[in-house]
Phi, psi and omega in degrees: 000061190276345186234016181295135175260145183299331179297324178299321182288318182293332181271358182292150182297322183283139180291147176292143181296149182230149180213112176051051177086356179255150175239134180252099188298337183265000174060029179094353175293150180209160179292136176289161178303132179078015180224171176243163179225126180288128180263301172221167178307124177094358181227124175244151184252131173239134178241127183241144176288141170226148178291155177104180187292336180288330172073330182208164172226146180262138174236153186230133178252123184244130176305134186210161173223147171220195184298338181266359176115201185289143177194199179227135170274139182249125176256111182069153193230347187091172183277156178281081177232161177301320182295317181292318178296321178296321180296317179294324178293322175296317177297320181295332179271352183236254185299335182255020177300129180067014176267129179258132175277119184280329179197154180246123182249122177259119178294322178197175195271007180290141190300332179290348180253328183237014184301327180252015182298313180298320179299315180290320179299316181294317183295321185258002185051049186247147177284158176255132180242126178207167169284160182295319181298320179288318180299311183294322178295317177300313181297322178297316182291323177294321184285338181282086192262009181296152182267322183279145178292128181297151179300326180298323180290318178298318177296325178295314178298317181295321178299325180285349177108010179296146175282165178296326177295319178295319178296316180298319180296321178292322180293330178297331179284349181080190187254275196299059180289334183301315185293341182279343182244018169228143176278157180305132184261158178299157179281348178233160180209167174255126187279132171266132184237135180306130179091342179290158176256130179248114180276119177236112185061235179261011187245137174263119179253127175271133177280127178235115182262154175220173182214172181112306175282326177208170191297314186210066186294131179260126169249160180237130183237120174261099184294319182294320182270349180069040182237137182231110176274110195261348186056227178261005182292329176223119177241149189285324189242343178232159175267132179303150178295128176245109190236143168264129185239174183292335183295323181220073189291344179263008180288173178228071184298327180290324174298319176296324179296315177299319178296322179293321177299316179298321179295317182289341175295345178284346175283157178300147183288338189258017179294153171276118183265126176252100187273165177287335177219150183087187187260152173304144184209165167242157184112041185304311185294323177298320181289319178299317179298318182294318180294318178299314182296319181300313182291324179291324176294323177295319177300316180298318181295319180292322179300317177298318180298334182276018172300331171245152181301135181225152171266170180301316183292338178290341185271358184302320182295338177272351185248328190235150184267001180219163179294146182257116177268181182300327183293331182251006187297319182296312180295319180296320179296314179300320180292316178298317180296324178297320179290318179295320178296321178297321177297324175298312182299323180280000180075020184258353180209157178231145180250140177233136178263119178241101178054043177085000177249134183266132178236134179247144175224143177299141180291000000 
């Protein structure tokens, strides 16, 4: 289904499937491996495999022109894996034969979204566009090339309640893993700024930034066409990971996330949302409300749980529906810490340091 237009789906006799206030206009159809799928005129969908529970990432090709003529702007690139590079090579030999990428746009700095950005920029002699917060964070992580896990990170894990065995297992993986799953990026970039208009082909896209999942996540909104490229800021079936990390341990990422949800409610409710993972959908406000409600309910549950002193790892059962293994321990810890920190900011919990281990109790 490489050339389906969304209008064909909306005009079909059968209703589009709906899930918790969302409608999926394509009914579960997706681009096959090595192919593209037309979403609306001028926008094609590429889906790439990524390791881990998310299984895939979505990339978007937008009709574009520059000084060299007609081409396509690429929004997000996939992770630097053999499978993703092979998929792009298959596309280059098929649907994208003779297609030049005019620019590479990174919604945010996570490797599943910008892992191949440098590779694509170099191949097509194309500029890279990102927000400053995402660019600088990415550059910092790439430049931190030490092999041994820093003492600050070990102290952070211990503070969250990790056992010595868990710390040892994490240390065995080494440190600078980020640089291994991203290709070298250009030394210069074009800055995306919240509220600015980015002209791509015949379409004006407004940059809408959010925070919480990443420092300065860029979304693109086409008001005339009613299309919103959301990256990971809004996902249809899961809530993006909101983590407190060692880089800024006094931050309030969940508070920033709530502010971003309120900001995105200013967009029209009926836009077509193109997410970084999952299927395109309509029902933006319903999804924003659900994500807001989910996190606030978790805060309430954790506050009750803190009637007795608890560590971050003790809160996993109040946050997640499945057991957390070593592979997901880091992300789960960051999410738990983000919720505990938010309770601190709201005056609902207090933290105490006991021999390097952090304990929280409800205020």
